[in-house]
N, C-alpha and C positions, 0 to 999 in steps of 0.2 A: 411871758408867752410860753405855752406848753409845747414841749418837744413832741414830735410825731414819731411813732415807732416805725423803724425802717420796713417792717413787714407790710405796712400799709402801702408803701411804694412798690414793694415786690408783688403785692396782690394786684396792682394795676397791670403788671406784666403777666401775672398768672391768667388774667382775663384775656389778654391778647398781646402778642409781641409788638413792639413799637420801635421806630427809629429813635435816635437820641433826641431829635427835635420834637417828635411826637410825645415822648416820655416827659421831657421838660415842660411842654405845654400842659399835659395832663396833670402833672404834679403842681404846677403853678395854679391851675384852675381849681384843683381839689383842695390844696392846702395854703395857697397864697405864695407870692414871690419871696416873702421874708421868712418863710417857714424854716425851722431848724429841726433836726432829726436826731434820733438816738437808736442804738442797736441794743441787743440783749446785755452787752457789757460796756459799751462806750456811749458817749453823748457829745453834743456840741457840733454836729455835722451841719454844714450847709449842703445844698443839693450837689454842688461840684464834688465836695469831699465824700459825700455819700456814694455817688456814682463811682468814684475812684475806689472806695472801700469795696463796693460790690464787685468791681472788675478784678481787683487784686485777690479777693477771696473766692473768685469764680462763682459768685452767687448769681450772676447774669452772664450770658454768653451771646455772642453775635452770630446770628443765623440769617443768611440772605438779607444782609443790611438792616436787620431788626434785632433789638435786644430782647432776649427771652430769658425766663427764669430757669435756673439750673436746679431742678428739684433735688438732686443728690447732695447739693451743698447748702440747702436752706433748712434750718431747724423747723420743727413742725408744731411749735406750741402757740 
């Protein structure tokens, strides 16, 4: 199975902020429940691990109960 680049998940939030439940649903619909993800330097993430990575690296921030992309912390390639 091909790993999906994390930027594709971030792009969902770039389109519109979502609650965690909304984001999980969107990711599952877009990529499937068994999808695995990679970043620019790491791989082997499931969705839970990827969201933890995003939060720890401040790539997403909680605003009004919705997750939004933190443009200052996301690389632009």
